[in-house]
DRENVO-513856 format. One line per 8 residues: number of its first residue (from 1); for each residue x, y, z of N, C-alpha, C. Coordinates in pm, whole numbers. Example, Ala and Ser with C-alpha at 12.3 -4.5 7.8 and 13.67 -1.06 7.14 Angstrom:
BEGIN
1	1319,-569,780,1230,-450,780,1320,-330,780 | 1285,-225,708,1367,-106,714,1290,3,787
END
This chain:
BEGIN
1	-469,-1430,-990,-523,-1328,-956,-637,-1307,-849 | -717,-1382,-844,-836,-1408,-764,-789,-1410,-613 | -680,-1419,-558,-637,-1414,-427,-613,-1219,-403 | -568,-1163,-544,-504,-1034,-514,-687,-938,-546 | -732,-1003,-624,-856,-959,-619,-974,-934,-440 | -940,-1077,-372,-1002,-1087,-280,-905,-998,-200 | -815,-972,-186,-686,-911,-79,-751,-746,-114 | -785,-704,-238,-805,-561,-249,-945,-530,-180
9	-1041,-658,-193,-1169,-600,-87,-1158,-630,17 | -1075,-697,77,-1016,-702,225,-1012,-566,257 | -904,-482,194,-839,-359,193,-942,-300,242 | -1070,-342,94,-1154,-166,111,-1272,-172,253 | -1210,-298,282,-1329,-287,428,-1284,-215,537 | -1165,-227,514,-1117,-110,651,-1153,-19,664 | -1168,80,790,-1257,138,835,-1202,329,696 | -1288,403,659,-1220,495,588,-1173,506,455
17	-1131,350,403,-1067,310,268,-1123,418,203 | -1069,487,73,-1074,557,-17,-1059,465,-148 | -946,370,-151,-879,326,-290,-747,230,-175 | -755,156,-266,-639,75,-303,-571,12,-443 | -448,19,-422,-406,-79,-533,-278,-136,-491 | -287,-265,-611,-187,-370,-572,-63,-292,-667 | 42,-322,-642,166,-239,-750,284,-343,-742 | 318,-299,-884,502,-363,-880,583,-279,-899
25	693,-310,-847,807,-174,-815,847,-116,-958 | 787,-194,-1095,784,-106,-1185,682,15,-1179 | 612,47,-1120,478,174,-1155,358,124,-1191 | 366,-9,-1227,239,-35,-1305,138,-127,-1163 | 4,-88,-1169,-85,-100,-1091,-117,-265,-1133 | -131,-415,-1032,-140,-512,-1107,-308,-494,-1089 | -380,-429,-972,-530,-409,-965,-559,-317,-849 | -665,-237,-900,-726,-140,-827,-873,-164,-779
33	-911,-93,-657,-1030,-47,-629,-1063,16,-525 | -1175,106,-604,-1162,227,-503,-1111,354,-618 | -1090,455,-538,-1043,584,-624,-1184,679,-656 | -1124,722,-815,-1261,773,-854,-1145,893,-898 | -1212,1023,-987,-1209,1129,-1054,-1069,1204,-968 | -1124,1218,-852,-1034,1264,-754,-894,1192,-680 | -909,1076,-699,-778,987,-668,-762,868,-788 | -692,895,-813,-627,854,-969,-523,732,-872
41	-565,616,-868,-503,514,-792,-398,492,-874 | -367,473,-1012,-232,429,-1096,-163,530,-1089 | -192,684,-1078,-53,756,-1054,-31,793,-937 | -128,717,-830,-60,725,-659,10,616,-688 | -11,527,-752,112,372,-745,269,399,-819 | 234,465,-906,354,482,-964,409,603,-917 | 399,691,-833,466,783,-762,510,731,-640 | 451,612,-541,447,553,-459,578,452,-458
49	595,378,-580,694,294,-634,835,389,-611 | 854,516,-699,957,598,-676,988,629,-518 | 892,612,-448,898,648,-325,983,553,-241 | 929,407,-248,950,312,-215,1147,289,-268 | 1146,289,-381,1231,290,-428,1376,424,-321 | 1356,515,-352,1407,634,-258,1447,583,-120 | 1329,555,-64,1353,485,67,1440,404,84 | 1467,272,33,1564,179,-4,1690,205,-11
57	1713,325,-97,1838,396,-127,1915,450,-25 | 1793,487,48,1853,601,169,1881,505,254 | 1810,366,279,1821,262,399,1965,204,370 | 1995,164,212,2165,158,204,2238,209,227 | 2261,343,195,2319,452,231,2358,503,358 | 2260,453,481,2294,426,586,2325,330,649 | 2344,225,558,2365,85,610,2254,29,707 | 2145,71,700,2052,43,812,1998,-55,768
65	1990,-212,810,1943,-329,800,1795,-372,842 | 1737,-458,801,1619,-484,798,1522,-465,648 | 1403,-437,644,1313,-421,601,1180,-283,602 | 1163,-271,490,1044,-167,541,896,-206,555 | 831,-181,677,697,-216,719,607,-154,620 | 597,-34,653,536,32,574,564,177,563 | 468,299,468,532,390,486,389,475,495 | 430,588,608,304,640,591,309,805,542
73	198,842,484,243,1013,426,103,1054,466 | 148,1136,550,-1,1177,634,-52,1348,537 | -153,1327,496,-213,1466,401,-325,1512,494 | -356,1603,439,-446,1720,536,-585,1622,565 | -619,1598,478,-758,1511,481,-770,1373,477 | -660,1315,430,-596,1146,414,-463,1140,457 | -461,956,502,-348,901,509,-288,827,370 | -196,807,325,-172,695,239,-48,614,306
81	-77,484,279,-6,397,325,57,309,249 | 173,247,239,220,219,159,301,95,196 | 268,-62,169,330,-152,286,334,-278,202 | 523,-254,152,545,-370,87,518,-497,115 | 509,-603,13,460,-727,99,551,-807,109 | 497,-867,205,639,-994,307,583,-1089,284 | 467,-1154,181,352,-1291,190,475,-1374,77 | 430,-1474,70,480,-1604,-41,464,-1559,-168
89	575,-1513,-193,525,-1433,-394,515,-1300,-386 | 546,-1254,-293,511,-1068,-334,626,-979,-323 | 762,-1067,-304,860,-938,-382,852,-879,-478 | 896,-740,-418,893,-627,-562,736,-604,-540 | 628,-638,-486,486,-567,-474,485,-541,-372 | 352,-410,-361,325,-387,-247,180,-319,-265 | 155,-283,-147,-12,-267,-121,-28,-144,-106 | -76,-22,-166,-104,130,-178,-276,134,-116
97	-275,200,-23,-391,212,77,-412,398,120 | -488,405,67,-540,586,92,-705,567,205 | -699,609,300,-806,652,418,-823,794,420 | -950,785,438,-977,951,474,-967,943,595 | -911,1035,630,-841,1077,769,-930,1119,875 | -1075,1151,904,-1164,1168,974,-1242,1029,972 | -1259,978,901,-1304,826,968,-1224,719,1003 | -1076,727,918,-1002,581,990,-948,611,1133
105	-916,469,1147,-857,463,1294,-689,429,1231 | -585,507,1233,-486,468,1160,-405,318,1246 | -395,317,1341,-316,214,1413,-421,49,1395 | -555,53,1395,-641,-20,1333,-574,-66,1168 | -615,61,1091,-587,0,948,-436,-53,909 | -330,7,952,-212,-61,955,-228,-215,999 | -276,-230,1129,-237,-384,1157,-407,-455,1048 | -485,-390,1015,-550,-465,884,-487,-496,781
113	-405,-379,726,-299,-395,656,-250,-504,663 | -194,-530,727,-98,-610,802,-138,-787,750 | -249,-772,810,-343,-926,826,-366,-911,629 | -384,-840,571,-442,-873,416,-303,-908,398 | -186,-880,382,-65,-893,348,-32,-1059,390 | -31,-1061,535,-29,-1214,563,-47,-1307,514 | -207,-1280,465,-310,-1411,377,-269,-1406,221 | -220,-1264,147,-211,-1280,8,-66,-1400,-24
121	-129,-1415,-96,-6,-1521,-194,-79,-1496,-345 | 63,-1456,-400,72,-1410,-533,114,-1529,-590
END
């Protein structure tokens, strides 16, 4: 779990990060950093598990091949990024990053989250 703690800390260093979670497709967060009373990362993680599952079902029904790189939800004041892990041992896991929309550079945040994924070894 030390590697995942480092990954969570690296994700929180992304400009505008409000919180990050490492989640299993079962809806249980393996680790969180940030968040607070107005941002319950456990609830967000569970909801995003349903989102990932639904997207995978739609891809299957449409016959779309490939995998999900990330899923973006744009809110009035926040970006929510969900990135299924591709790194060794990461099958069934995803990173969930919440960004302050006013402070974050979305393109840079996506790139940095990709880099966190690349070095994460569960």
